[in-house]
VOPAGU-2260 file (C-alpha; in pm, 1 decimal, decimal comma):
REM VOPAGU-2260
SITE   aa  ch    i         X         Y         Z
SITE  MET   A    0    6622,5    6288,7   11329,9
SITE  THR   A    1    6293,1    6446,1   11364,5
SITE  MET   A    2    6132,6    6592,6   11117,2
SITE  LYS   A    3    6040,4    6926,0   11346,1
SITE  PHE   A    4    6436,4    6942,9   11379,8
SITE  TRP   A    5    6477,8    6985,2   11082,1
SITE  LYS   A    6    6193,7    7259,8   10982,9
SITE  LYS   A    7    6388,4    7454,2   11320,4
SITE  TYR   A    8    6693,8    7347,3   11166,8
SITE  HIS   A    9    6562,4    7529,4   10822,1
SITE  LYS   A   10    6413,2    7814,5   11034,7
SITE  TRP   A   11    6710,5    7921,5   11186,8
SITE  ALA   A   12    7031,6    7833,3   10989,6
SITE  GLY   A   13    6837,4    8014,8   10741,0
SITE  ILE   A   14    6801,2    8330,1   10910,8
SITE  ILE   A   15    7164,7    8312,3   10993,4
SITE  LEU   A   16    7266,6    8215,2   10681,7
SITE  SER   A   17    7141,7    8502,4   10473,9
SITE  VAL   A   18    7344,7    8772,1   10521,6
SITE  MET   A   19    7649,9    8592,7   10409,8
SITE  LEU   A   20    7426,3    8466,0   10153,9
SITE  LEU   A   21    7310,6    8799,3   10011,6
SITE  LEU   A   22    7753,0    8919,1   10040,1
SITE  PHE   A   23    7819,3    8619,0    9830,0
SITE  ALA   A   24    7498,8    8611,6    9522,6
SITE  LEU   A   25    7629,2    9040,9    9546,7
SITE  SER   A   26    7935,6    9019,5    9513,7
SITE  GLY   A   27    7916,6    8703,7    9280,3
SITE  ILE   A   28    7728,2    8882,9    9013,8
SITE  ALA   A   29    7961,6    9160,6    9097,7
SITE  LEU   A   30    8292,8    8950,4    9020,1
SITE  ASN   A   31    8118,4    8766,6    8694,1
SITE  HIS   A   32    8170,6    9122,2    8521,2
SITE  ARG   A   33    8460,1    9272,0    8594,0
SITE  SER   A   34    8507,9    9494,6    8255,7
SITE  LEU   A   35    8144,6    9649,0    8331,9
SITE  ILE   A   36    8236,2    9788,3    8708,9
SITE  SER   A   37    8582,2    9846,2    8599,9
SITE  LYS   A   38    8497,4   10199,2    8625,2
SITE  VAL   A   39    8375,0   10167,3    9051,4
SITE  ASN   A   40    8571,2   10246,5    9283,7
SITE  ILE   A   41    8564,9   10220,2    9662,0
SITE  SER   A   42    8758,8   10433,0    9946,9
SITE  ARG   A   43    9030,4   10240,0   10111,5
SITE  ASN   A   44    8896,7   10482,5   10434,9
SITE  TYR   A   45    8571,2   10265,9   10402,7
SITE  LEU   A   46    8776,1    9905,8   10482,1
SITE  PRO   A   47    8959,5    9756,6   10741,9
SITE  SER   A   48    9291,0    9941,6   10833,3
SITE  SER   A   49    9508,7    9557,2   10646,7
SITE  TYR   A   50    9367,2    9801,6   10335,9
SITE  SER   A   51    9521,9   10090,0   10332,3
SITE  TYR   A   52    9842,6   10102,1   10174,8
SITE  ASN   A   53   10123,5   10184,4   10350,4
SITE  ASN   A   54   10529,5   10158,2   10223,8
SITE  TRP   A   55   10392,5   10050,7    9884,6
SITE  ASN   A   56   10222,0    9710,7   10073,6
SITE  SER   A   57    9987,7    9515,0    9915,2
SITE  ALA   A   58   10152,7    9493,1    9510,7
SITE  ALA   A   59   10123,9    9841,5    9539,2
SITE  LEU   A   60   10417,1    9831,9    9275,8
SITE  ARG   A   61   10530,5    9563,0    9029,8
SITE  GLY   A   62   10822,4    9715,5    8876,8
SITE  SER   A   63   11005,4   10039,8    8804,4
SITE  VAL   A   64   11108,0   10174,2    8371,0
SITE  GLU   A   65   11406,4   10425,9    8441,7
SITE  LEU   A   66   11326,1   10744,0    8192,1
SITE  ASP   A   67   11612,0   10905,5    8263,6
SITE  SER   A   68   11942,3   10951,8    8515,1
SITE  THR   A   69   11667,4   11181,6    8763,1
SITE  THR   A   70   11367,0   11019,4    8673,9
SITE  THR   A   71   11194,3   10688,1    8723,2
SITE  LEU   A   72   10866,2   10558,7    8636,4
SITE  PHE   A   73   10685,6   10324,1    8900,1
SITE  TYR   A   74   10384,5   10161,6    8814,9
SITE  GLY   A   75   10127,2    9877,4    8958,3
SITE  ASN   A   76    9799,9    9826,5    9100,6
SITE  VAL   A   77    9800,1   10185,2    9203,2
SITE  GLY   A   78    9850,9   10295,3    8835,6
SITE  CYS   A   79   10215,7   10484,0    8700,8
SITE  TRP   A   80   10370,1   10812,5    8886,4
SITE  LYS   A   81   10658,8   10956,8    8774,0
SITE  TYR   A   82   10927,9   10979,7    9078,4
SITE  ASN   A   83   11248,2   11247,3    9019,6
SITE  HIS   A   84   11512,9   11133,5    9256,7
SITE  ASP   A   85   11670,6   11474,6    9314,5
SITE  THR   A   86   11324,0   11714,4    9367,9
SITE  ASN   A   87   11161,6   11412,3    9580,2
SITE  LEU   A   88   10841,5   11463,2    9396,2
SITE  TRP   A   89   10567,4   11204,1    9285,1
SITE  SER   A   90   10368,2   11383,9    8916,5
SITE  ASP   A   91   10061,1   11139,0    8804,5
SITE  PHE   A   92   10141,8   10945,2    8494,5
SITE  ASN   A   93    9773,6   10821,3    8407,7
SITE  ASP   A   94    9672,5   11073,2    8148,5
SITE  GLY   A   95    9445,0   10849,5    7875,7
SITE  PHE   A   96    9387,1   10554,8    8114,2
SITE  PRO   A   97    9008,7   10552,1    8119,9
SITE  VAL   A   98    8832,3   10590,5    8487,3
SITE  GLY   A   99    8773,5   10356,2    8773,3
SITE  ILE   A  100    9147,6   10201,7    8929,5
SITE  ASP   A  101    9048,3    9869,3    8771,2
SITE  ASN   A  102    9157,1   10057,2    8427,8
SITE  ARG   A  103    9521,5   10160,2    8566,8
SITE  LYS   A  104    9628,6    9892,5    8721,2
SITE  ILE   A  105    9955,2    9786,6    8478,8
SITE  SER   A  106   10136,8    9409,7    8508,8
SITE  LYS   A  107   10394,6    9595,5    8284,4
SITE  LEU   A  108   10599,3    9904,4    8141,3
SITE  PHE   A  109   10824,8    9838,8    7895,3
SITE  LYS   A  110   11064,0   10137,1    7728,2
SITE  THR   A  111   11205,3   10030,8    7345,1
SITE  ASP   A  112   11544,6   10083,9    7308,7
SITE  ASN   A  113   11396,8   10387,5    7052,5
SITE  ASN   A  114   11256,7   10556,0    7353,7
SITE  ARG   A  115   10826,7   10454,2    7231,1
SITE  LEU   A  116   10664,3   10385,7    7610,2
SITE  PHE   A  117   10368,4   10080,3    7596,3
SITE  ALA   A  118   10253,3    9942,9    7937,7
SITE  GLY   A  119   10065,3    9647,1    7968,2
SITE  THR   A  120    9698,0    9619,3    8161,4
SITE  LEU   A  121    9443,4    9418,9    8256,2
SITE  PHE   A  122    9201,9    9524,5    7974,1
SITE  GLY   A  123    9482,9    9573,0    7714,7
SITE  LEU   A  124    9811,6    9752,9    7597,3
SITE  TYR   A  125    9874,9   10145,4    7524,3
SITE  GLU   A  126   10170,4   10325,2    7424,5
SITE  TYR   A  127   10270,6   10679,1    7575,4
SITE  ILE   A  128   10201,7   10933,6    7297,7
SITE  ASN   A  129   10168,7   11289,6    7268,8
SITE  ASN   A  130   10196,5   11313,3    7666,2
SITE  LYS   A  131    9866,8   11023,2    7760,9
SITE  TRP   A  132    9815,0   10682,9    7690,3
SITE  VAL   A  133    9635,0   10547,3    7396,2
SITE  TYR   A  134    9510,3   10264,7    7354,9
SITE  ILE   A  135    9648,7   10018,4    7067,0
SITE  GLU   A  136    9305,0    9798,4    6954,2
SITE  ILE   A  137    9359,3    9408,9    6960,1
SITE  GLU   A  138    9118,3    9129,7    6936,3
SITE  PRO   A  139    9353,2    8861,7    7090,4
SITE  GLU   A  140    9154,4    8568,3    7343,6
SITE  HIS   A  141    9242,8    8754,0    7650,1
SITE  LYS   A  142    9308,1    9150,0    7639,6
SITE  ARG   A  143    9489,3    9112,9    7966,7
SITE  ILE   A  144    9876,5    9214,6    7900,2
SITE  CYS   A  145   10114,4    8988,2    8144,2
SITE  ASP   A  146   10450,8    9072,2    7965,8
SITE  ILE   A  147   10624,9    9261,0    7732,6
SITE  ILE   A  148   10941,4    9235,5    7603,1
SITE  SER   A  149   11092,4    9356,9    7290,4
SITE  LYS   A  150   11380,5    9121,8    7027,6
SITE  GLY   A  151   11519,0    9317,2    6777,0
SITE  ASP   A  152   11256,0    9555,4    6578,8
SITE  THR   A  153   11012,6    9380,6    6684,9
SITE  LEU   A  154   10767,5    9463,8    7087,4
SITE  LEU   A  155   10655,1    9109,8    7188,6
SITE  VAL   A  156   10309,7    9136,3    7371,0
SITE  LEU   A  157   10241,3    8776,8    7596,1
SITE  THR   A  158    9866,4    8795,7    7707,4
SITE  ARG   A  159    9741,0    8488,9    7944,1
SITE  SER   A  160    9719,7    8264,0    7595,9
SITE  GLU   A  161    9883,9    8446,2    7307,9
SITE  LEU   A  162   10180,5    8561,3    7223,9
SITE  GLY   A  163   10179,9    8920,6    6991,7
SITE  MET   A  164   10430,3    9105,7    6775,8
SITE  LEU   A  165   10445,9    9411,0    6626,4
SITE  PRO   A  166   10694,9    9583,1    6429,2
SITE  LEU   A  167   10812,4    9918,8    6611,5
SITE  LYS   A  168   10929,9    9996,1    6285,8
SITE  ASN   A  169   10693,2   10098,3    6160,9
SITE  PRO   A  170   10407,7   10318,7    6351,3
SITE  ASN   A  171   10091,9   10179,2    6126,9
SITE  SER   A  172   10146,4    9837,2    6218,7
SITE  ASP   A  173    9887,6    9628,2    6394,4
SITE  ILE   A  174    9969,5    9328,8    6612,0
SITE  ALA   A  175    9977,9    9005,2    6507,2
SITE  PHE   A  176    9849,8    8750,3    6811,8
SITE  SER   A  177    9923,6    8385,6    6771,9
SITE  TYR   A  178    9909,7    8021,2    6990,6
SITE  LEU   A  179   10270,4    7892,1    7140,8
SITE  PRO   A  180   10343,1    7528,8    7048,5
SITE  ALA   A  181   10215,6    7304,1    7294,6
SITE  PRO   A  182   10482,5    7140,2    7481,5
SITE  GLU   A  183   10596,6    6761,2    7442,3
SITE  ASN   A  184   10391,5    6501,3    7548,7
SITE  HIS   A  185   10126,1    6706,1    7607,1
SITE  LYS   A  186    9728,7    6590,8    7721,7
SITE  GLN   A  187    9383,6    6765,1    7674,8
SITE  GLN   A  188    9374,0    6827,2    8060,0
SITE  THR   A  189    9338,0    7095,1    8296,7
SITE  SER   A  190    9343,1    7104,7    8669,2
SITE  LEU   A  191    9029,4    7046,2    8907,4
SITE  PHE   A  192    9069,8    7378,8    9078,4
SITE  LYS   A  193    9076,3    7570,4    8698,9
SITE  THR   A  194    8749,9    7343,0    8596,2
SITE  LEU   A  195    8567,8    7389,3    8909,1
SITE  TRP   A  196    8672,7    7790,1    8878,8
SITE  VAL   A  197    8425,4    7788,0    8545,0
SITE  LEU   A  198    8195,7    7624,7    8662,4
SITE  HIS   A  199    8160,0    7773,0    8918,5
SITE  SER   A  200    8171,4    8060,5    8762,3
SITE  GLY   A  201    7963,2    8038,8    8445,5
SITE  GLU   A  202    8244,1    8068,4    8219,6
SITE  ILE   A  203    8243,3    7728,0    8112,2
SITE  ILE   A  204    8062,5    7776,8    7817,7
SITE  GLY   A  205    8089,5    8214,7    7775,5
SITE  THR   A  206    7904,3    8464,1    7854,6
SITE  THR   A  207    7538,4    8266,8    7889,9
SITE  GLY   A  208    7680,8    8038,5    8181,9
SITE  GLN   A  209    7799,4    8373,6    8387,0
SITE  LEU   A  210    7443,4    8458,5    8273,1
SITE  LEU   A  211    7333,6    8138,0    8402,3
SITE  VAL   A  212    7519,1    8169,0    8740,6
SITE  ASP   A  213    7365,4    8535,1    8780,5
SITE  ALA   A  214    6993,5    8418,6    8801,6
SITE  ILE   A  215    7152,5    8123,7    9056,9
SITE  ALA   A  216    7268,6    8389,1    9295,6
SITE  LEU   A  217    6922,8    8650,1    9191,1
SITE  LEU   A  218    6793,2    8315,9    9350,7
SITE  PHE   A  219    6978,2    8251,1    9609,4
SITE  ILE   A  220    6920,0    8607,0    9714,0
SITE  PHE   A  221    6511,9    8520,6    9627,4
SITE  PHE   A  222    6495,4    8274,6    9879,4
SITE  SER   A  223    6702,1    8493,9   10165,5
SITE  ILE   A  224    6445,6    8769,2   10128,3
SITE  THR   A  225    6150,0    8541,9   10109,5
SITE  GLY   A  226    6273,6    8364,2   10418,7
SITE  LEU   A  227    6298,4    8645,8   10577,6
SITE  VAL   A  228    5992,2    8699,1   10482,7
SITE  TRP   A  229    5873,4    8412,7   10553,7
SITE  TYR   A  230    5941,1    8468,9   10930,6
SITE  ILE   A  231    5930,5    8808,4   11021,8
SITE  TRP   A  232    5534,7    8894,8   10814,1
SITE  PRO   A  233    5327,9    8676,8   11034,6
SITE  LYS   A  234    5408,4    8857,4   11316,9
SITE  LEU   A  235    5381,3    9206,4   11197,5
SITE  ILE   A  236    5052,1    9075,1   11042,6
SITE  LYS   A  237    4924,3    8971,3   11424,8
SITE  ARG   A  238    5087,6    9349,9   11539,7
SITE  ALA   A  239    4858,9    9440,2   11254,0
SITE  LYS   A  240    4501,9    9298,1   11344,9
SITE  LYS   A  241    4574,4    9388,6   11679,2
SITE  LYS   A  242    4596,3    9728,1   11614,1
SITE  LEU   A  243    4351,8    9766,2   11327,7
SITE  ASN   A  244    4548,0    9854,5   11050,2
SITE  PRO   A  245    4507,6    9656,1   10753,4
SITE  ILE   A  246    4677,0    9376,2   10656,2
SITE  GLN   A  247    4604,2    9245,8   10277,5
SITE  ASN   A  248    4967,1    9419,3   10101,5
SITE  LYS   A  249    5174,2    9224,0   10398,9
SITE  GLN   A  250    4925,9    8893,0   10346,0
SITE  LYS   A  251    5008,7    8940,1    9957,2
SITE  LEU   A  252    5334,2    8961,6   10027,3
SITE  PHE   A  253    5347,6    8660,5   10263,9
SITE  ARG   A  254    5154,9    8408,6   10030,0
SITE  PHE   A  255    5365,5    8495,3    9757,9
SITE  SER   A  256    5691,5    8440,2    9990,6
SITE  VAL   A  257    5575,8    8116,7   10039,3
SITE  LYS   A  258    5434,2    7999,7    9742,4
SITE  TRP   A  259    5732,8    8067,8    9516,5
SITE  HIS   A  260    6077,5    8003,2    9840,7
SITE  ASN   A  261    5879,7    7649,5    9782,3
SITE  LYS   A  262    5806,1    7637,6    9402,2
SITE  LEU   A  263    6154,3    7778,1    9297,3
SITE  GLY   A  264    6304,2    7636,4    9555,4
SITE  ILE   A  265    6247,7    7275,2    9456,8
SITE  LEU   A  266    6267,3    7365,5    9079,7
SITE  THR   A  267    6658,0    7489,0    9133,8
SITE  VAL   A  268    6794,1    7319,1    9451,2
SITE  VAL   A  269    7032,7    7071,8    9179,3
SITE  LEU   A  270    7110,4    7434,4    9074,6
SITE  LEU   A  271    7182,2    7532,6    9410,1
SITE  ILE   A  272    7369,3    7317,6    9582,0
SITE  PHE   A  273    7646,1    7244,3    9288,3
SITE  THR   A  274    7739,2    7612,8    9306,5
SITE  THR   A  275    7744,6    7581,3    9663,3
SITE  ILE   A  276    7957,0    7250,9    9639,5
SITE  THR   A  277    8193,4    7421,1    9349,1
SITE  GLY   A  278    8219,0    7735,0    9558,3
SITE  MET   A  279    8328,0    7528,9    9870,1
SITE  PHE   A  280    8612,4    7353,6    9691,1
SITE  LEU   A  281    8797,6    7728,3    9550,4
SITE  ARG   A  282    8904,5    7856,0    9898,4
SITE  PRO   A  283    9122,8    7615,6   10120,3
SITE  PRO   A  284    9082,4    7417,8   10334,3
SITE  LEU   A  285    8999,7    7201,8   10046,7
SITE  LEU   A  286    9131,7    7372,6    9808,1
SITE  ILE   A  287    9453,3    7163,1    9960,6
SITE  ALA   A  288    9285,5    6886,4    9829,5
SITE  ILE   A  289    9213,9    6968,8    9502,4
SITE  ALA   A  290    9504,3    7162,6    9441,0
SITE  SER   A  291    9731,9    6897,1    9250,3
SITE  THR   A  292    9459,9    6670,5    9027,3
SITE  GLN   A  293    9502,1    6739,8    8634,5
SITE  ILE   A  294    9167,5    6611,9    8501,7
SITE  LYS   A  295    9053,2    6528,4    8143,1
SITE  SER   A  296    8943,3    6906,5    7989,9
SITE  ILE   A  297    8551,0    6938,9    7955,4
SITE  PRO   A  298    8471,6    6876,3    7573,1
SITE  ASN   A  299    8310,1    7122,2    7330,4
SITE  THR   A  300    8367,5    7418,8    7627,9
SITE  MET   A  301    8698,0    7663,2    7631,6
SITE  LEU   A  302    8857,1    7382,7    7839,3
SITE  SER   A  303    8925,9    7194,0    7521,6
SITE  THR   A  304    9073,0    7480,2    7336,3
SITE  SER   A  305    9284,1    7438,6    7055,2
SITE  ASN   A  306    9542,7    7676,0    7262,2
SITE  ALA   A  307    9736,0    7451,8    7501,0
SITE  TRP   A  308    9827,7    7765,5    7637,1
SITE  TYR   A  309    9515,1    7904,7    7745,4
SITE  ASP   A  310    9505,2    8175,3    8060,1
SITE  GLN   A  311    9809,2    7998,4    8164,9
SITE  LEU   A  312   10104,0    8217,0    8059,2
SITE  ARG   A  313   10234,0    8492,6    8265,6
SITE  ALA   A  314   10617,2    8620,8    8178,6
SITE  ILE   A  315   10869,0    8604,0    7890,2
SITE  ARG   A  316   11184,0    8707,3    7797,9
SITE  TYR   A  317   11481,0    8558,9    7573,0
SITE  ASN   A  318   11818,0    8447,2    7605,9
SITE  GLU   A  319   12072,6    8671,9    7393,2
SITE  LYS   A  320   12346,8    8391,8    7380,0
SITE  TYR   A  321   12158,8    8083,8    7397,3
SITE  SER   A  322   11933,9    8198,8    7121,1
SITE  VAL   A  323   11628,0    8095,7    7310,4
SITE  TYR   A  324   11327,4    8240,0    7537,3
SITE  LEU   A  325   11198,4    8208,0    7894,9
SITE  VAL   A  326   10841,1    8158,6    7942,0
SITE  SER   A  327   10697,8    8117,1    8225,4
SITE  THR   A  328   10347,0    7923,4    8313,1
SITE  ASN   A  329   10133,8    7866,7    8541,9
SITE  LYS   A  330   10299,2    7493,3    8500,7
SITE  GLY   A  331   10646,7    7620,1    8551,3
SITE  PHE   A  332   10942,2    7712,6    8318,0
SITE  TYR   A  333   10960,9    7625,9    7941,2
SITE  ALA   A  334   11179,3    7685,5    7699,0
SITE  LEU   A  335   11028,3    7831,1    7359,0
SITE  THR   A  336   11329,2    7732,4    7073,9
SITE  LYS   A  337   11403,4    8109,2    6887,8
SITE  ASN   A  338   11162,7    8055,9    6623,4
SITE  LYS   A  339   10897,5    7963,2    6818,4
SITE  THR   A  340   10841,6    7590,8    6725,0
SITE  LYS   A  341   10856,2    7399,3    7032,7
SITE  MET   A  342   10872,4    7463,0    7396,7
SITE  ILE   A  343   11030,8    7227,1    7615,1
SITE  THR   A  344   11059,1    7220,6    7971,1
SITE  ILE   A  345   11354,3    7341,8    8179,3
SITE  PRO   A  346   11409,4    7045,6    8389,0
SITE  VAL   A  347   11571,3    7219,6    8703,2
SITE  GLN   A  348   11353,1    7571,9    8800,3
SITE  ALA   A  349   11292,4    7816,1    9068,5
SITE  PRO   A  350   11042,1    7797,9    9290,7
SITE  VAL   A  351   10734,5    8031,2    9146,1
SITE  SER   A  352   10424,9    8050,1    9398,3
SITE  VAL   A  353   10150,4    7890,7    9299,5
SITE  MET   A  354   10003,6    8290,9    9278,4
SITE  GLY   A  355   10193,6    8347,2    9009,5
SITE  ILE   A  356   10549,9    8483,9    8922,4
SITE  ASN   A  357   10602,1    8891,5    9031,4
SITE  VAL   A  358   10964,9    8913,0    8925,0
SITE  PHE   A  359   11176,4    8787,0    8615,6
SITE  GLU   A  360   11508,7    9005,4    8648,4
SITE  ALA   A  361   11825,9    8882,4    8396,8
SITE  LEU   A  362   12121,2    8972,4    8625,5
SITE  ASP   A  363   12348,5    8851,1    8299,9
SITE  ASP   A  364   12382,4    8566,3    8068,1
SITE  GLU   A  365   12325,2    8287,9    8268,8
SITE  LYS   A  366   12160,9    8433,5    8604,2
SITE  TYR   A  367   11813,1    8542,0    8618,8
SITE  LEU   A  368   11643,6    8691,8    8933,9
SITE  ILE   A  369   11284,3    8512,9    9046,3
SITE  GLY   A  370   11035,0    8661,5    9259,6
SITE  SER   A  371   10705,8    8513,6    9393,3
SITE  PHE   A  372   10514,1    8512,0    9669,9
SITE  ASN   A  373   10729,6    8185,5    9744,4
SITE  GLY   A  374   11002,5    8424,5    9792,9
SITE  MET   A  375   11296,3    8524,4    9571,0
SITE  TYR   A  376   11536,3    8319,1    9385,6
SITE  GLU   A  377   11872,9    8307,6    9147,8
SITE  TRP   A  378   11803,8    8087,6    8872,5
SITE  GLN   A  379   12117,4    7950,3    8684,0
SITE  PRO   A  380   11882,0    7778,2    8397,1
SITE  PHE   A  381   12202,9    7673,9    8181,1
SITE  GLU   A  382   12362,0    7506,6    8468,0
SITE  SER   A  383   12087,1    7394,1    8657,3
SITE  LYS   A  384   12132,9    7569,0    8977,0
SITE  VAL   A  385   11916,0    7744,4    9202,6
SITE  TYR   A  386   11999,1    7967,9    9506,7
SITE  ASN   A  387   11782,0    8127,8    9816,4
SITE  TYR   A  388   11834,1    8512,2    9725,0
SITE  PHE   A  389   11804,3    8614,4   10069,9
SITE  SER   A  390   12009,1    8319,9   10207,3
SITE  GLY   A  391   12245,8    8257,2    9943,0
SITE  LYS   A  392   12178,2    7867,3   10000,1
SITE  GLU   A  393   12126,5    7675,0    9706,3
SITE  HIS   A  394   11796,8    7546,2    9654,7
SITE  ARG   A  395   11770,9    7201,1    9551,5
SITE  SER   A  396   11483,9    7118,1    9505,2
SITE  SER   A  397   11289,3    7043,0    9139,7
SITE  ASN   A  398   10941,1    7110,9    9144,8
SITE  LYS   A  399   10778,6    7353,1    8892,6
SITE  MET   A  400   10544,3    7491,0    9111,3
SITE  SER   A  401   10537,2    7556,7    9519,0
SITE  ARG   A  402   10321,0    7601,3    9820,7
SITE  PRO   A  403   10095,9    7943,5    9751,2
SITE  ILE   A  404   10336,7    8180,8   10042,3
SITE  GLY   A  405   10646,3    8187,5   10163,0
SITE  ASP   A  406   10833,3    8369,9   10446,2
SITE  ASN   A  407   10863,8    8653,3   10202,8
SITE  MET   A  408   10573,0    8773,2    9978,3
SITE  VAL   A  409   10756,9    8957,1    9727,5
SITE  THR   A  410   10631,9    9211,4    9456,9
SITE  ALA   A  411   10813,1    9343,7    9273,2
SITE  TYR   A  412   11274,3    9421,1    9278,5
SITE  TYR   A  413   11424,7    9761,4    9266,3
SITE  GLU   A  414   11801,8    9799,9    9210,2
SITE  ARG   A  415   11928,6   10194,7    9173,7
SITE  ALA   A  416   12289,8   10316,5    9273,9
SITE  ASN   A  417   12415,0   10022,2    9381,2
SITE  ASN   A  418   12112,7   10050,7    9601,1
SITE  GLN   A  419   11865,5    9657,6    9599,6
SITE  TYR   A  420   11519,0    9658,4    9736,5
SITE  TYR   A  421   11264,9    9455,8    9703,1
SITE  ILE   A  422   10933,8    9501,4    9763,0
SITE  ASP   A  423   10712,2    9299,5   10026,0
SITE  TYR   A  424   10274,1    9244,8    9994,8
SITE  GLY   A  425   10280,2    9266,9   10332,1
SITE  GLY   A  426   10551,6    9493,4   10450,1
SITE  GLY   A  427   10592,0    9672,3   10145,7
SITE  ALA   A  428   10971,2    9856,7   10083,7
SITE  THR   A  429   11203,9    9627,9   10176,4
SITE  GLN   A  430   11607,5    9717,0   10193,7
SITE  LEU   A  431   11855,1    9406,8   10057,9
SITE  LYS   A  432   12199,1    9698,7    9975,3
SITE  GLY   A  433   12266,9   10018,8   10022,9
SITE  ASN   A  434   12211,9   10305,4   10243,3
SITE  LEU   A  435   11949,0   10477,1   10040,6
SITE  GLY   A  436   11640,1   10462,4   10138,2
SITE  PHE   A  437   11311,6   10305,4    9940,5
SITE  PRO   A  438   11092,4   10681,3    9803,0
SITE  VAL   A  439   10804,9   10752,4   10071,2
SITE  MET   A  440   10486,6   10640,8    9974,4
SITE  PRO   A  441   10315,2   10933,4    9995,3
SITE  ASP   A  442    9937,1   11136,7   10034,4
SITE  LEU   A  443    9891,1   11216,0    9686,8
SITE  ILE   A  444    9951,3   10798,1    9576,1
SITE  LYS   A  445    9678,5   10663,0    9885,5
SITE  LYS   A  446    9444,9   10929,9    9795,8
SITE  ASN   A  447    9416,9   10873,1    9431,4
SITE  ALA   A  448    9429,8   10465,2    9513,6
SITE  PRO   A  449    9148,3   10314,8    9595,3
SITE  ILE   A  450    8994,7    9985,2    9539,7
SITE  SER   A  451    8831,5    9821,8    9234,8
SITE  LEU   A  452    8416,9    9751,1    9346,3
SITE  TRP   A  453    8577,0    9427,3    9146,6
SITE  ASN   A  454    8814,4    9368,1    9403,9
SITE  LEU   A  455    8632,3    9451,8    9665,4
SITE  SER   A  456    8368,3    9181,0    9523,8
SITE  LEU   A  457    8655,5    8970,9    9567,4
SITE  GLU   A  458    8758,1    8994,6    9889,4
SITE  ILE   A  459    8430,6    8931,3   10040,4
SITE  HIS   A  460    8322,7    8667,8    9816,3
SITE  THR   A  461    8655,9    8464,2    9908,1
SITE  GLY   A  462    8601,7    8587,5   10332,8
SITE  ARG   A  463    8904,4    8827,9   10324,2
SITE  ILE   A  464    8695,4    9132,2   10444,2
SITE  PHE   A  465    8671,6    8981,2   10769,9
SITE  GLN   A  466    9002,9    8851,9   10850,3
SITE  ASP   A  467    9109,0    9147,8   11067,8
SITE  PHE   A  468    8819,5    9094,3   11298,2
SITE  LEU   A  469    8883,9    8688,4   11257,1
SITE  GLY   A  470    9247,4    8637,4   11206,9
SITE  SER   A  471    9371,4    8365,5   11054,0
SITE  PHE   A  472    8998,8    8195,3   11102,5
SITE  TYR   A  473    8877,6    8377,1   10863,5
SITE  ILE   A  474    8999,0    8070,5   10594,6
SITE  LEU   A  475    8729,0    7868,1   10742,2
SITE  ILE   A  476    8421,4    8125,5   10674,9
SITE  VAL   A  477    8346,6    8007,1   10236,1
SITE  PRO   A  478    8356,9    7569,7   10394,5
SITE  LEU   A  479    8132,7    7606,3   10713,9
SITE  VAL   A  480    7920,6    7885,6   10523,5
SITE  GLY   A  481    7885,0    7618,2   10219,8
SITE  LEU   A  482    7873,2    7327,1   10419,1
SITE  ALA   A  483    7596,5    7486,8   10650,7
SITE  THR   A  484    7427,2    7605,8   10296,7
SITE  LEU   A  485    7493,7    7263,7   10164,3
SITE  ILE   A  486    7208,3    7161,5   10453,3
SITE  LEU   A  487    7037,6    7368,1   10448,8
SITE  LEU   A  488    6960,2    7315,5   10068,5
SITE  ILE   A  489    6901,5    6938,0   10133,2
SITE  SER   A  490    6701,2    7008,1   10454,3
SITE  GLY   A  491    6460,6    7244,2   10236,9
SITE  ALA   A  492    6373,4    7012,0    9989,2
SITE  TRP   A  493    6361,2    6704,0   10215,9
SITE  LEU   A  494    6080,1    6945,1   10381,5
SITE  TRP   A  495    5903,0    6994,9   10079,7
SITE  TRP   A  496    5872,9    6650,3    9986,3
SITE  LYS   A  497    5764,3    6554,5   10335,1
SITE  ARG   A  498    5459,1    6782,2   10267,2
SITE  TYR   A  499    5350,6    6755,6    9930,5
SITE  LYS   A  500    5418,2    6410,3    9833,1
SITE  LEU   A  501    5401,7    6264,9   10136,2
């Protein structure tokens, strides 16, 4: 292909892609600083209709806690709300949480036998004291709390990387975190997906890496703007000349844009290409090719930590009958011995979506209810049996992890007075048993459950924000824009080489 063709491609592809590159760059910077922007909310009224809450959909609810015979606390992505079953009235139960919907997203609410109430959130652990939530100072690697249970007089707090223990008898005790033991035949390996994720975000080398990736995002913004100036400003200068208007400032901006578009472009093109390629593999269809691939962890980075379970823990339960902990991880279910010295793979497991476990309820000493975006199953780990909870049929596959989504995307389960319900991500509250309907989602909660800036940025960065307009074709936005950008960057480097080096 001729140089003339590549000039035209670089020009017009750059113009067309500039809007998407600006959106990806700005949203990427926001994604790198969740805690910093956690107080910023966006009203769902400004977003496509699929982002509106309806019947507790979109993971509005993650679980519930019965306070007494008439009152239940429901919690999830909408925060914590108290419901009176006799009066059908809802009341806000979020006092004490910091401002911002991200700060009141609750992964687990837990009431102890002596009626102490704890909440695990994205940013830490809270206890309800004197009618408000009080933050508990903790210093784990990850403050993101995944699960809370109790065993005897001890509160067990599971983060995505560690297990914390808090004595309940002494209110002044500090919570102590420790690593769980590595599984048998453990290898220092990481999924290729996780590796590309932390490379793309810069998180692999901590804050320094994230700031470096922020700088790369700013470069994408700079090149998009200077590219538009390069295209538009000659016409504005020509028009100003005809009208005898001053053109000095326009000429200065044009020369600056051309000069630094070329200089910075050739100096940083490798970083820009690397960021583009890693981003393309984090979304389907390219994601499918790497989803199950494990590689050796990169030395001297967060991926080579001495913690075998870094960012992999999801839920925990203790079985009194067999004196063993059952631990859900992103690699499947494991049995943790009572003295916490061994982690053993459980041979037959209930399917769990790669999106993670959402329901882990003990039905009795032998059976557990497991729910995820892959459906809901009755799991009998000690009998090595699994049954589909909806069909009642035995599930014979023993795969540790399953496909991302199934026909029933379960986010929560609730049972009261012989009535059973599950919360579906798309359809919301769905009755399984009984004739008493699930409490209607009130306008009070809808009005007080905006989307966080971080979550909105994620929707933009993944292309899901366009789903209402493009349907399932939205999934092609990232790979197609990525491919076009890759060609754009390579063509720009080639044009610079032809002009200045040959």
